[in-house]
Structures are given as structure tokens and as C-alpha cells.
C-alpha atoms as one frame of an Amber mdcrd trajectory, in Angstrom:
protein
 -48.517  18.822  -7.800 -51.914  20.440  -7.386 -54.029  22.843  -5.430 -57.093
  21.826  -3.435 -60.382  23.736  -3.377 -63.259  23.231  -0.946 -66.544  24.887
  -1.953 -69.259  25.074   0.711 -68.206  21.747   2.214 -70.507  20.464   4.970
 -70.364  17.217   6.938 -73.371  15.883   8.832 -73.835  12.851  11.029 -77.608
  12.776  11.337 -78.547  16.001  13.097 -74.946  16.700  14.111 -73.073  19.087
  11.797 -69.304  18.817  12.321 -68.120  20.950   9.375 -70.270  23.897   8.318
 -70.116  25.489   4.859 -66.322  25.471   4.675 -64.642  27.333   1.805 -60.882
  26.939   1.304 -58.496  27.426  -1.570 -55.187  25.634  -0.938 -52.580  26.822
  -3.406 -50.264  24.527  -5.332 -47.083  23.815  -3.289 -48.544  25.523  -0.212
 -48.123  24.235   3.347 -51.552  24.860   4.867 -52.242  24.015   8.523 -55.704
  23.349   9.957 -55.642  24.121  13.672 -58.206  24.149  16.430 -59.281  22.367
  19.611 -60.461  18.749  19.716 -63.817  18.325  18.006 -63.508  21.421  15.811
 -63.773  19.460  12.531 -60.176  19.646  11.325 -59.552  15.869  11.048 -63.004
  15.351   9.527 -62.120  17.936   6.878 -58.854  16.132   6.134 -60.635  12.780
   5.884 -63.145  14.247   3.416 -60.255  15.469   1.251 -58.728  11.990   1.455
 -62.041  10.336   0.564 -62.267   8.481   3.873 -65.438  10.417   4.781 -68.325
  11.201   2.444 -69.104  14.866   1.797 -72.660  15.718   2.874 -72.831  18.774
   0.600 -70.478  20.982  -1.356 -67.729  20.336  -3.903 -64.108  19.223  -3.541
 -61.537  19.804  -6.284 -57.968  18.472  -6.454 -55.910  19.905  -9.293 -59.063
  21.410 -10.785 -60.816  18.011 -10.919 -64.012  17.434  -8.933 -63.367  14.379
  -6.768 -66.487  14.054  -4.575 -67.241  10.628  -6.031 -63.676   9.555  -6.792
 -62.311   6.647  -4.730 -59.480   7.478  -2.294 -56.943   5.420  -4.267 -57.676
   7.448  -7.405 -57.327  10.926  -5.847 -53.517  10.890  -6.058 -53.034  11.862
  -2.437 -50.930  10.344   0.344 -51.875  10.472   4.011 -49.696  10.322   7.122
 -51.633   9.226  10.195 -51.176  10.015  13.880 -50.804   6.294  14.658 -48.135
   5.697  11.928 -50.245   2.742  10.618 -47.222   0.565   9.793 -47.506  -3.152
   9.094 -45.751  -4.821  12.077 -44.777  -7.987  10.182 -43.087  -6.072   7.343
 -39.639  -4.513   7.211 -39.199  -0.772   6.805 -38.421  -1.320   3.128 -41.566
  -3.360   2.562 -43.712  -0.861   4.470 -42.453   1.952   2.261 -42.761  -0.102
  -0.926 -46.184  -1.615  -0.226 -48.295   1.065  -1.893 -46.145   1.014  -5.010
 -46.389  -2.791  -5.236 -50.192  -2.542  -5.148 -49.964  -0.215  -8.148 -47.740
  -2.732  -9.978 -44.822  -0.284 -10.140 -41.701  -1.929 -11.655 -39.332  -3.359
  -9.026 -36.360  -1.229 -10.075 -38.437   1.931  -9.804 -39.726   0.867  -6.370
 -36.166   0.255  -5.179 -35.010   3.636  -6.475 -37.873   5.570  -4.890 -37.564
   3.818  -1.523 -33.810   4.361  -1.364 -34.129   8.032  -2.319 -36.825   8.617
   0.317 -34.852   6.700   2.955 -31.759   8.778   2.244 -33.790  11.987   2.422
 -35.212  10.971   5.826 -31.928   9.492   7.109 -33.394   6.026   7.641 -31.377
   4.139   5.004 -29.711   2.044   7.720 -33.128   0.946   9.043 -34.599  -0.607
   5.884 -34.232  -4.200   7.137 -35.747  -3.571  10.574 -39.311  -4.264  11.693
 -41.387  -1.419  13.226 -41.075  -2.912  16.733 -37.312  -2.296  16.573 -37.781
   1.433  15.842 -38.219   4.449  18.077 -41.282   6.677  17.777 -39.393   9.233
  15.717 -38.046   6.554  13.375 -41.539   5.082  12.881 -42.874   8.505  11.997
 -40.130   8.968   9.425 -41.015   5.583   7.909 -44.643   6.722   7.662 -43.454
   9.902   5.939 -41.261   7.862   3.610 -44.183   5.641   2.646 -46.066   8.786
   1.606 -43.095  10.322  -0.225 -42.457   7.316  -2.473 -45.977   7.639  -3.831
 -45.046  11.027  -5.341 -48.645  12.222  -4.854 -50.171  15.538  -5.861 -51.104
  16.319  -2.244 -49.795  15.216   1.166 -52.333  15.011   4.000 -50.960  14.834
   7.548 -53.233  14.158  10.529 -51.473  15.180  13.782 -48.344  13.204  12.833
 -46.264  14.453  15.791 -48.715  14.030  18.656 -47.264  10.670  19.780 -43.696
  11.983  20.022 -41.960  13.435  23.061 -41.169  17.165  23.143 -37.615  16.924
  21.779 -38.540  14.510  18.982 -41.523  16.670  18.111 -39.274  19.649  17.464
 -36.788  17.565  15.444 -39.466  15.934  13.297 -41.255  19.268  12.804 -38.037
  20.649  11.351 -37.624  17.591   9.116 -41.138  17.968   7.719 -40.528  21.656
   6.973 -37.249  20.836   5.195 -39.009  18.058   3.327 -41.657  20.440   2.059
 -39.012  22.913   0.890 -37.214  20.144  -0.959 -40.225  18.428  -2.536 -42.194
  21.636  -3.238 -45.467  19.765  -2.899 -48.887  20.713  -1.534 -49.298  19.817
   2.146 -52.449  20.020   4.271 -51.507  19.461   7.889 -53.840  19.025  10.877
 -52.803  19.783  14.448 -54.227  21.045  17.744 -50.822  22.505  18.626 -50.675
  26.178  17.686 -46.853  26.143  18.006 -46.671  23.608  15.176 -49.058  25.746
  13.158 -47.077  28.951  13.714 -43.680  27.417  12.911 -44.604  25.286   9.889
 -47.428  26.925   7.957 -47.460  29.202   4.945 -51.040  29.952   5.992 -53.147
  28.863   8.956 -56.838  27.928   9.042 -58.413  28.239  12.509 -61.544  26.145
  13.097 -63.993  26.057  15.988 -67.181  23.971  16.091 -66.816  23.240  12.376
 -66.698  26.928  11.430 -63.859  28.895   9.866 -62.902  31.600  12.388 -60.813
  33.861  10.160 -59.700  33.937   6.544 -56.597  31.735   6.117 -53.647  33.960
   6.960 -49.878  33.895   7.315 -48.864  33.017  10.890 -47.620  36.506  11.815
 -50.690  38.158  10.317 -52.939  35.905  12.368 -50.902  36.635  15.495 -50.902
  40.402  15.005 -54.467  40.830  13.738 -56.861  38.250  15.225 -60.425  39.012
  14.186 -62.126  37.571  17.260 -61.394  36.504  20.818 -61.162  32.817  19.976
 -58.364  33.320  17.443 -56.646  35.829  19.741 -56.668  33.392  22.651 -55.832
  30.268  20.657 -52.867  31.620  18.683 -49.885  32.544  20.832 -48.013  30.917
  23.697 -48.487  31.908  26.450 -52.012  32.898  25.381 -53.340  36.443  25.245
 -54.686  37.979  28.452 -58.275  39.281  28.441 -59.719  41.970  30.722 -63.259
  43.245  31.165 -63.233  47.044  30.922 -65.372  50.106  30.265 -64.432  52.760
  27.704 -64.496  56.174  29.394 -63.309  59.691  28.561 -64.023  61.545  25.334
 -62.489  62.816  22.112 -58.768  62.161  21.976 -58.607  61.080  25.618 -60.259
  57.683  25.799 -59.562  55.410  28.769 -59.941  51.678  29.283 -61.150  51.347
  32.869 -60.497  47.818  34.144 -61.556  48.695  37.697 -58.283  48.137  39.523
 -56.282  50.002  36.861 -56.855  52.300  33.890 -55.045  52.503  30.556 -54.938
  55.408  28.108 -56.077  54.400  24.605 -53.436  55.281  21.970 -54.611  57.918
  19.437 -54.364  55.421  16.543 -57.262  53.459  18.083 -59.559  56.418  18.852
 -61.527  56.238  15.603 -62.572  52.620  16.178 -63.022  52.952  19.926 -65.115
  56.147  20.002 -68.487  54.376  19.314 -67.868  52.259  22.441 -67.551  55.206
  24.832 -69.512  54.375  27.984 -69.823  50.717  26.986 -68.231  47.526  28.263
 -65.613  45.831  26.093 -62.971  43.147  26.465 -59.411  44.207  25.843 -56.568
  41.800  25.232 -52.827  42.111  25.513 -50.180  39.455  25.054 -47.875  38.517
  27.959 -44.791  39.878  26.168 -46.384  43.331  26.110 -46.565  43.513  29.916
 -43.224  44.282  31.548 -41.714  44.782  34.971 -41.598  48.596  35.345 -37.968
  48.367  36.479 -36.923  46.831  33.153 -39.225  48.531  30.651 -37.915  49.323
  27.169 -37.434  53.019  26.490 -39.945  53.069  23.604 -42.885  52.058  25.856
 -45.037  54.781  27.406 -44.408  54.129  31.094 -47.549  56.026  32.180 -49.753
  52.975  31.631 -48.849  51.261  34.880 -50.586  49.036  37.405 -49.587  47.757
  40.823 -50.172  44.009  40.853 -49.681  40.965  43.057 -47.301  38.169  42.041
 -48.822  34.693  42.428 -46.494  32.313  40.541 -43.033  32.777  39.026 -41.701
  30.507  36.248 -38.039  31.171  35.302 -37.417  30.085  31.695 -33.748  31.054
  31.417 -33.915  33.768  28.747 -37.151  35.186  30.219 -39.508  34.804  33.165
 -43.231  34.023  33.125 -45.096  35.567  36.044 -48.728  35.028  36.963 -50.286
  38.192  38.343 -53.527  39.468  39.823 -55.068  42.905  40.196 -58.458  43.097
  41.850 -60.568  40.354  40.268 -58.318  40.151  37.179 -55.724  37.384  36.781
 -53.211  37.494  33.948 -49.738  36.502  32.813 -46.628  38.470  31.833 -43.480
  37.411  29.985 -40.756  39.621  31.390 -37.031  40.289  31.336 -34.847  37.565
  32.872 -33.295  40.194  35.165 -36.562  40.285  37.114 -36.089  38.975  40.648
 -39.683  38.780  41.826 -41.046  36.177  44.213 -44.563  34.872  44.858 -46.510
  37.238  47.164 -44.448  40.253  46.003 -46.255  43.385  44.906 -44.722  44.992
  41.813 -45.453  47.655  39.248 -45.961  46.537  35.639 -46.225  48.559  32.434
 -48.654  47.778  29.596 -47.427  48.453  26.047 -50.808  49.805  24.889 -49.650
  50.159  21.274 -50.302  46.393  21.140 -53.820  46.417  22.591 -56.586  44.291
  21.104 -60.162  45.323  21.846 -63.252  43.139  21.334 -66.991  43.719  21.413
 -68.212  42.045  24.605 -71.319  40.584  22.975 -70.049  39.410  19.582 -66.398
  38.832  20.661 -65.347  40.355  17.313 -62.389  42.748  17.140 -63.324  46.409
  17.418 -60.064  47.582  15.843 -60.177  47.626  12.057 -56.977  46.392  10.478
 -56.868  49.243   7.945 -56.925  51.807  10.754 -54.201  50.180  12.837 -50.468
  50.181  12.125 -48.963  48.386  15.088 -45.291  49.135  15.777 -43.066  46.335
  14.541 -41.609  45.377  17.900 -42.249  42.980  20.749
């Protein structure tokens, strides 16, 4: 196995720059996820690691070896594609064995590796079938098996679950995570689905317009301490709510004035917020930190209330998503399942301000310094 290092990697297509001065250090045996919206450069980055795209500038190392000019077949990597890329005229066994045959691996060794991988992926009973006789989930497992038998230093996965339905996506996601734990290999995984990123990754890399948005971080760290509005809004489901507000008050009594409601700033944020007194900011709060005042946890300061209008109600069984409005502000709350609100109701909600996020309106960078903030460990 091996780590992967990207040093100032840039990819240009003429005047178009799709990856800009990217620096990453993927640790040996790490499961690293590249996440971001379409066109952010994540698949291009993966293809440069695989050798399927030339690197315009910068250096790429796999296992400490510079591989910029090394052919894809000599990089000792295996790639799993979104489209499965199976040979339709070959059986499952032959699809999985094909790469080993090209490398003139002895037949007995090929048979052993294919059978071990098939058993691991629970597709041993499918080895004689052709791809057309397989479901989407089975085809994806065959594609994974084809990569596993190679025993590469690094696995590269380019949105491998995007063609599966919701239930299969969850099942296959779990299988890939178990597979990584069993094989203890280095995995670089690309997705646009932040749920996949949060549930699978050791660390997450968030990209936008070819730029790294925040240092690669553990999922919970990224969720709790986003460094800008893009990361804050992209990571989390439902996404974070954002409100335009003005910082008012003074000293220990700072207020976030959102127009139709006002929230008291917790003392732990005063140091970072004080320079913004009298200025406009954007504050964010996640839906789970807005509750129906009738069912608010005892630890939440119930003084930070607002009367709001209910627009849409989405019962989810264990909880309820409600879409709300207050003045010109629209936002979402994830509330207790005991809530019995209806569209057009007017209710009182409570904001758990210990979980506020505040951003500079111009730069969209977080105002709250991580070292100064110890958020309560609750949700």
C-alpha cells in the first residue's frame, strides 16, 4: 500500500483552469473523499492521479515515487468507474480476471484471487453470468472485484454509486466501507453526495471551482467548524440556514439583528464578534438547532425565540422537517416528531445560539476562530 501526495497540481485546458494549485497528502491506508458540486475539478483530479489526464504543472507522488510521466498501467493503481466499464461479452469471472491475464499472471493465481474477491463481495454464484444478466448493484460489485484482484497500492473510485437506486446506494456504501476496513488499502473516492462523504471518509476534501475550500478534515470536524459559507452550506443535510444580520449592542451584550427577530450572541463568541459591531454579517445555524418552542430541550436558552410562519411540513417518522419564513427570511428546521404543525400555522421557534456560525459578508469566511470556540457536544 502507499500514500499519495499532490504538490501544487494544476490542470489547464487552454485558458480554462479546472484544478488550481492543489496540495494534498493522502496517508497510507486512508479513505479520502473528494467532494464538491459538478465541475469543481474532483474527477479531473482523480484522473490525473490515475494518469488518464496530463498534469499541467506540479508533482504527483505515489508511494514516494514521482509518477508525472509514468504510464497509467505502471502506477499500480486500480480505478472503479461510475459506468462500471464491464465487457458485455465476457462472464463475471473473465471481467474480473482480464487485468491479471494482461499482466501474464499464472492461471492458478488468477483463479485464487478472483474466487477470494468474489467471496468477499458475495458474488461467487454470479461468476458464470454476463453483465446483462446482473442488477446494477451486482455490476458495481463486479467492478469492485476487478479492482480488488489487482491488489494495487491505491484504489481510485469515481462516483461509483451514482447509478444505483437509494436503497442499493446505502447497501453498496456499507460494503465499500467494510471492504476498506478489511483490505486496509489507500482509497481516494470522488462523489458529489455529501452524505457519502460524511459516512465513508476518514477525511474529506471540499473543492469548488478547482480550489481547495478547507484543509482536509475528519467529517465531524468539517461539520462543526466550516471555515467558509460554501463548506457550511455544502456539508450537512438538510443544509445550513443563512441569515443576513447586523451586529448591534456592545461589550458583553452583543445582538444579531436579523430584522424580524434578534438573537443574543453567547459570551464565548464575543471576542471574535466585537470587531463587527455595527456591521452586516451572515449568520448560519443548522436545522437541528432550531426547535419548536413547545418541545425545546432544557439545556437550550429559550430566550432566543422568533415567531415564524409555517410554509411546508415534511414528516420523516423520527423527526419533522418544517420550512419556515420570518419577514424576508426563509429557512428550515428539523424538529421533534411530536410537533403537530400544519402549513399556514404561526409558531414560536427557539434558536440554540451555542451552535451559531457567523461569516464575514464580503469574504464569506468564518468570523469565529476555532481556538476561541468550544461548542457544546450536543445536537
